C-alpha positions in Angstrom: -28.8 -32.7 34.4 -30.2 -29.2 33.8 -26.9 -27.7 35.1 -24.9 -30.0 32.8 -27.0 -29.0 29.8 -26.5 -25.3 30.7 -22.7 -25.8 30.8 -22.8 -27.6 27.5 -24.8 -24.8 25.8 -22.5 -22.2 27.3 -19.4 -24.0 26.0 -21.0 -24.2 22.5 -21.8 -20.5 22.6 -18.2 -19.6 23.6 -16.8 -21.9 21.0 -19.0 -20.3 18.3 -18.0 -16.8 19.5 -14.3 -17.6 19.3 -14.8 -19.1 15.8 -16.7 -16.0 14.7 -13.9 -13.7 16.0 -11.3 -15.8 14.2 -13.1 -15.8 10.9 -14.2 -12.1 11.1 -12.1 -9.8 8.8 -10.0 -7.2 10.4 -11.3 -3.7 10.1 -8.2 -1.4 10.1 -6.7 -0.2 6.8 -3.7 2.1 6.5 -3.0 3.7 3.1 0.5 5.0 2.2 1.0 7.2 -0.9 4.0 7.4 -3.1 6.2 10.1 -4.6 5.0 13.3 -6.3 1.6 13.0 -4.6 -0.1 13.2 -1.2 -2.8 11.2 0.6 -5.7 13.0 -1.0 -5.6 10.7 -4.0 -6.8 7.8 -1.9 -10.3 9.5 -1.4 -12.1 7.1 -3.7 -10.6 4.1 -2.1 -11.3 5.6 1.3 -15.0 6.1 0.4 -15.3 2.6 -0.9 -13.7 1.0 2.2 -15.5 3.1 4.8 -18.8 2.3 3.2 -18.0 -1.3 3.7 -17.4 -0.8 7.4 -13.6 -0.5 7.5 -11.7 2.0 9.5 -9.3 3.7 7.1 -6.3 5.9 8.0 -4.2 7.7 5.5 -0.5 8.4 6.0 0.8 11.8 4.8 4.4 11.1 3.9 6.6 14.2 4.1 8.8 12.8 1.3 11.8 14.5 2.9 13.7 11.3 3.5 13.0 7.6 3.6 13.4 7.5 7.3 10.9 10.3 7.7 8.3 8.5 5.6 8.8 5.2 7.5 8.4 7.1 10.7 5.2 8.8 9.5 3.8 5.4 8.6 4.7 3.8 11.9 3.2 6.7 13.7 -0.2 6.0 12.1 0.1 2.3 12.6 0.7 2.9 16.3 -2.8 4.6 16.5 -4.7 1.6 15.2 -6.9 -0.3 17.7 -6.0 -3.7 16.3 -4.5 -5.6 13.4 -4.2 -3.6 10.1 -3.7 -4.1 6.4 -0.9 -1.8 5.2 -1.3 -0.6 1.7 1.4 1.2 -0.4 1.4 2.8 -3.8 4.5 3.2 -5.9 7.4 4.4 -3.7 4.9 3.8 -0.8 5.6 0.1 -1.5 9.2 0.6 -0.4 7.9 2.4 2.7 5.6 -0.5 3.7 8.3 -3.0 3.0 10.3 -1.4 5.8 7.4 -0.3 8.1 5.4 -3.4 7.6 7.4 -5.3 10.2 5.2 -3.7 12.9 3.6 -6.3 15.1 0.0 -5.1 14.2 0.5 -5.4 10.5 -1.4 -8.5 9.4 -0.9 -8.2 5.6 0.5 -6.0 2.9 -1.1 -4.7 -0.3 1.2 -3.3 -3.0 -0.5 -1.1 -5.6 1.6 -0.6 -8.7 4.4 -0.5 -6.2 8.1 -1.2 -5.5 9.0 -4.0 -3.1 12.7 -4.0 -2.6 14.9 -6.8 -1.3 16.9 -6.1 1.9 19.8 -3.9 0.8 18.0 -2.5 -2.2 16.5 1.0 -2.8 13.5 2.2 -4.8 15.7 3.2 -7.7 17.6 -0.1 -7.6 14.3 -1.8 -8.8 14.7 -0.1 -12.2 17.9 -2.1 -12.8 15.7 -5.0 -13.9 13.4 -3.0 -16.2 14.0 0.7 -16.8 11.2 3.2 -16.4 9.0 3.9 -19.4 10.2 6.8 -21.5 7.6 9.3 -20.4 8.5 9.0 -16.7 11.0 11.8 -16.3 11.9 13.3 -12.9 13.3 16.8 -12.9 15.8 17.1 -10.1 16.2 20.5 -8.5 19.4 22.0 -7.2 18.3 21.2 -3.6 18.1 17.5 -4.4 14.3 17.3 -4.6 12.5 16.1 -7.8 9.3 16.9 -9.5 8.0 15.2 -12.6 8.6 17.1 -15.8 5.5 19.1 -16.7 5.2 18.2 -20.4 5.5 14.4 -19.6 3.4 14.3 -16.5 0.2 12.9 -17.8 1.7 10.3 -20.1 4.2 9.2 -17.4 2.0 9.3 -14.3 -1.7 9.7 -14.9 -2.4 8.5 -18.4 -6.0 7.4 -17.8 -7.2 10.6 -16.1 -9.0 13.4 -18.0 -7.0 16.5 -18.9 -8.4 18.6 -16.0 -7.5 16.0 -13.3 -4.1 15.4 -14.9 -3.4 19.1 -14.8 -4.4 19.4 -11.1 -2.2 16.4 -10.2 0.7 17.9 -12.2 0.3 21.4 -10.6 -0.1 20.0 -7.0 2.6 17.4 -7.1 4.7 17.0 -4.0 8.5 16.9 -4.7 10.5 14.0 -3.2 14.0 14.1 -1.9 16.1 11.9 -4.2 17.9 10.6 -1.2 14.6 8.9 -0.2 14.6 7.0 -3.5 18.2 6.0 -3.0 17.9 4.7 0.6 18.3 1.0 1.1 15.7 -1.0 3.0 16.9 -2.9 6.1 14.0 -5.3 6.4 11.5 -6.8 3.9 8.1 -7.3 5.5 6.8 -9.2 2.6 9.1 -12.1 3.6 7.1 -12.7 6.7 3.7 -11.1 6.0 1.1 -12.3 3.4 1.0 -10.0 0.4 -1.3 -8.9 -2.3 -0.3 -7.0 -5.4 -2.1 -4.9 -8.0 -0.5 -4.7 -11.5 -1.6 -1.5 -13.4 -1.6 -2.8 -17.0 -1.0 0.7 -18.5 1.5 2.0 -16.0 3.7 4.7 -17.5 6.0 5.1 -14.4 6.8 1.5 -13.6 6.7 -0.9 -16.6 4.0 -3.5 -16.2 6.7 -6.2 -16.8 8.5 -5.0 -13.7 5.2 -4.9 -11.7 4.5 -8.5 -12.7 8.0 -9.7 -11.9 7.9 -7.9 -8.5 4.6 -9.5 -7.6 6.0 -12.9 -8.6 9.3 -12.4 -6.7 7.5 -11.6 -3.4 5.0 -14.4 -3.8 2.0 -12.1 -3.8 -1.6 -12.8 -4.7 -1.8 -10.8 -7.9 -4.6 -8.9 -9.6 -4.3 -7.1 -12.9 -6.3 -3.9 -13.2 -6.5 -1.8 -16.4 -5.2 1.6 -15.5 -2.3 4.0 -15.3 0.2 4.5 -12.5 -2.6 6.2 -10.5 -4.9 3.2 -10.8 -5.9 3.7 -7.2 -7.4 7.1 -8.2 -9.0 6.0 -11.4 -10.2 2.5 -10.4 -10.9 2.9 -6.7 -13.5 0.1 -6.5 -11.1 -2.4 -8.0 -8.4 -1.4 -5.6 -10.7 -1.5 -2.6 -11.8 -5.0 -3.7 -8.2 -6.2 -3.5 -7.7 -4.6 -0.1 -10.9 -6.2 1.1 -9.6 -9.5 -0.2 -6.5 -9.1 1.9 -8.5 -8.1 5.0 -10.6 -11.3 4.6 -7.7 -13.5 3.6 -5.3 -13.0 6.5 -5.3 -15.4 9.4 -5.1 -13.4 12.7 -2.9 -14.6 15.5 0.1 -13.6 17.5 1.8 -12.1 14.5 -0.9 -9.3 14.2 -1.7 -7.8 17.6 -2.9 -4.4 18.8 -0.1 -2.1 19.8 0.5 -1.6 23.6 
């Protein structure tokens, strides 16, 4: 009888442990920046998430081609020690749409981002709603684009102060236009659960387009008052959505650690 009781207690303990493991949120977050910027803008979100116990990795897209940026993202995903939430801002949403088919991606978070259909490019998204008037790329002779200096704050970082806007303007990373013209060959949001942040004062992607994109991909949507760089100016709100995703995914065979 004592042996039977011990077996029963052990079985209950194992069952509880398994249930706890299933209900525990995943801990890996991978952040992907967009065009005209680098990964440093994620610092506030990084601080928020790491203080909550998450392991956060930041992709540094070279912005030299779509293929290069997808490869950079997959390289970071391959270093994760378990399932991950993959987060993309702006053009980074196109990148995670392609790279998010990795086996260890459990969910996607789009932050004021593009989410193309298979066969569409980043720029194709503007066919539905054109970019706001202050968003003006300045294409160079070599095919790379900056944002026009005089329109930068209004079009990209409207809710930053003048000093921060000037720094972002003067440190912007040009993107190869061919990266924005490349068509995606897969759409991870079709098979992975998705969350979406609409920046209500976005000057680069019209909020109407953000809302229709979120609706089209069936994402859980949160509206946050902020400019296109809402992840920079509202890091707690963005971290809250990412944590919602981390707690909301159901882990299973579709989200496994890489070999």
